[in-house]
C-alpha positions as MATLAB code, in Angstrom:
seq = 'MTAGAPLPFTMQRMVFFALLFGMAMFTICVAVMLQSNDGKGLLSPPMLELNIPVIAAGIAAAATALLLRTLLGRRAEAAPKEQRAAARFRATLVPLALLEGACMFALVAWLLNGNPVPNLVVGLGVMSVALAIVPMQDPDQERAG';
ca = [
     -41.677   -5.603  -20.829;
     -40.872   -9.281  -21.147;
     -38.927  -11.631  -19.476;
     -36.562  -11.615  -22.399;
     -36.652   -7.941  -23.498;
     -33.508   -5.862  -22.472;
     -33.467   -2.772  -20.358;
     -34.736    0.609  -21.659;
     -31.458    3.001  -21.601;
     -32.446    5.055  -19.342;
     -33.088    2.053  -16.646;
     -29.839    0.793  -18.118;
     -27.987    3.933  -16.971;
     -29.501    3.910  -13.321;
     -28.081    0.827  -12.920;
     -24.264    1.932  -13.739;
     -24.912    4.739  -11.829;
     -26.056    2.869   -9.061;
     -22.762    0.815   -9.529;
     -20.894    4.740   -9.401;
     -22.732    5.620   -6.536;
     -21.955    2.515   -4.305;
     -18.384    2.970   -4.651;
     -18.199    6.822   -4.377;
     -20.234    6.012   -0.944;
     -17.860    3.351    0.281;
     -15.056    5.875   -0.766;
     -16.630    8.336    1.720;
     -17.352    5.588    3.701;
     -13.481    4.905    4.186;
     -12.424    8.406    4.679;
     -15.166    8.791    7.526;
     -13.877    5.745    9.640;
     -10.016    6.849    8.889;
     -11.133   10.563    9.929;
     -12.596    9.314   12.874;
      -9.322    6.947   13.845;
      -6.723   10.063   13.254;
      -6.326    9.040    9.723;
      -4.351    5.683   10.991;
      -5.472    2.221    9.351;
      -6.674   -0.489   11.384;
      -3.201   -2.409   11.141;
      -0.815   -2.087   13.118;
       1.487   -1.904   11.443;
       0.804   -1.119    8.345;
       1.024   -3.989    5.848;
       2.416   -2.384    2.973;
       2.980   -5.156    1.181;
      -0.658   -4.334   -0.147;
       0.490   -1.193   -1.898;
       2.065   -3.258   -5.257;
      -0.844   -5.342   -5.304;
      -2.941   -2.366   -5.277;
      -0.811   -0.638   -8.198;
      -0.922   -3.927   -9.831;
      -4.752   -5.130   -9.749;
      -5.888   -1.268  -10.650;
      -3.624   -1.511  -14.324;
      -4.564   -4.828  -15.557;
      -8.162   -4.128  -14.393;
      -8.141   -0.613  -15.920;
      -6.537   -2.027  -19.338;
      -8.745   -5.418  -19.241;
     -12.112   -2.934  -18.694;
     -11.239   -0.901  -21.579;
     -10.079   -3.778  -23.722;
     -13.068   -5.535  -22.735;
     -15.174   -2.318  -23.507;
     -13.813   -2.296  -26.754;
     -14.555   -5.794  -28.212;
     -17.458   -6.359  -26.456;
     -19.015   -2.529  -27.775;
     -17.758   -3.594  -31.454;
     -19.682   -6.916  -30.788;
     -22.859   -5.035  -29.826;
     -22.688   -2.998  -32.459;
     -22.591   -5.925  -34.709;
     -25.356   -7.849  -33.278;
     -28.886   -7.382  -34.825;
     -30.815   -4.600  -33.959;
     -33.340   -6.264  -31.798;
     -29.977   -7.790  -29.469;
     -28.452   -4.507  -30.099;
     -29.428   -2.783  -26.714;
     -28.651   -6.126  -24.138;
     -25.411   -6.832  -26.111;
     -24.329   -2.883  -25.374;
     -25.583   -3.165  -21.747;
     -23.104   -6.403  -21.169;
     -20.472   -4.472  -23.413;
     -20.704   -1.692  -20.053;
     -21.909   -3.918  -17.217;
     -19.095   -6.273  -17.107;
     -15.819   -3.673  -18.008;
     -17.646   -1.641  -14.789;
     -17.978   -5.059  -12.594;
     -14.518   -5.340  -12.967;
     -13.540   -1.876  -11.837;
     -15.755   -2.186   -9.278;
     -13.754   -4.736   -7.905;
     -10.401   -3.453   -8.415;
     -11.509   -0.084   -6.434;
     -13.053   -2.238   -3.780;
     -10.272   -4.004   -3.009;
      -8.242   -0.054   -3.082;
     -10.591    0.912   -0.485;
     -10.272   -1.755    1.741;
      -6.001   -1.365    1.567;
      -6.422    1.965    2.198;
      -8.903    1.679    5.426;
      -6.194   -0.825    6.374;
      -3.095    0.992    6.130;
      -4.316    4.430    6.500;
      -2.002    5.703    3.602;
      -4.093    7.284    0.521;
      -1.043    6.857   -1.852;
      -0.973    4.508   -3.638;
      -4.838    3.112   -2.570;
      -6.833    6.083   -2.658;
      -5.571    7.452   -6.049;
      -5.750    3.770   -7.580;
      -9.504    3.437   -6.329;
     -10.239    7.059   -7.612;
      -8.588    6.465  -10.810;
     -10.450    3.323  -11.448;
     -13.774    4.736  -10.027;
     -12.438    7.817  -13.168;
     -12.559    4.878  -15.369;
     -15.674    3.506  -14.506;
     -17.526    7.135  -15.073;
     -15.374    7.462  -18.127;
     -17.219    4.157  -20.085;
     -20.401    4.978  -19.303;
     -22.650    5.803  -21.572;
     -24.193    9.353  -20.877;
     -26.644    9.358  -24.181;
     -28.546    6.446  -26.082;
     -26.892    5.638  -29.485;
     -30.209    4.613  -30.525;
     -31.210    8.015  -30.080;
     -28.040    9.742  -31.438;
     -28.521    8.091  -34.989;
     -32.225    8.839  -35.097;
     -31.874   12.544  -34.281;
];
């Protein structure tokens, strides 16, 4: 594999799953920390003003990620064959990074406030969108078969 060659699909998928795994592990870490503190957040009193920005960031990130995935995906499919794999990788990686940021924001708000609604709900919702946009099969293999 040369420096300019795109990652093979299996390696791309490993990168995507590493991002998803990081979000899941951070969720578990926050849950364990809150459990050890009797479900109370780290802030006393809780900063409930975070609830609206968390919801807004989650909705905005999910909508933007889906839009980017669609637009970049179309551009990737229209790219020349030798550039298609790298373009597909970007079409998934950029939305995943955006969703990861929104997920981390929601989970940190959950850690600070201790209230799972809306913080954990938004975090899990954004993580679900991230999981949904990760390709499970190589599109080039589907075409060949």
